C-alpha positions in Angstrom: 0.0 0.0 0.0 2.9 2.4 0.8 4.2 1.8 -2.7 1.0 2.8 -4.3 0.7 6.0 -2.3 4.3 7.0 -2.9 4.0 6.2 -6.6 0.8 8.3 -6.9 2.6 11.2 -5.4 5.7 10.9 -7.5 3.9 10.3 -10.8 3.1 14.0 -10.7 6.8 14.6 -10.7 7.6 13.3 -14.2 8.6 10.2 -16.2 11.2 8.9 -13.7 8.8 9.1 -10.7 7.8 5.4 -10.7 11.5 4.4 -10.5 12.0 6.8 -7.7 9.0 5.4 -5.9 10.4 1.9 -6.3 13.7 3.0 -4.9 12.1 4.6 -1.9 10.0 1.6 -1.1 12.7 -1.0 -1.6 15.2 1.0 0.4 13.0 0.9 3.5 14.8 -1.1 6.2 11.8 -3.4 6.6 12.4 -4.6 3.0 15.8 -6.2 3.8 14.6 -9.8 3.4 13.1 -9.0 -0.1 16.3 -7.3 -1.2 18.4 -10.3 0.0 16.1 -12.8 -1.8 16.2 -10.8 -5.0 20.0 -10.5 -4.9 20.3 -14.3 -4.4 17.9 -15.0 -7.3 19.8 -12.7 -9.6 23.1 -14.2 -8.6 21.8 -17.7 -9.2 20.4 -16.7 -12.6 23.7 -15.1 -13.6 25.6 -18.2 -12.5 23.3 -20.4 -14.7 23.7 -18.1 -17.7 27.5 -18.1 -17.3 27.5 -21.9 -17.0 25.5 -22.2 -20.2 27.9 -19.8 -21.9 30.9 -21.7 -20.8 29.4 -25.0 -21.9 28.3 -23.7 -25.2 
């Protein structure tokens, strides 16, 4: 819900407002678990892509 409210306020600010809202919401200390899980997912995907590239 916070993301929606922040995005609505920032959308009046211009085309980059949605990205700014995402940054504000995701930088919240309570979002630490989500950031960690996303980082782990991205790292595992990059490892898989690199393995495929090395094998190919």
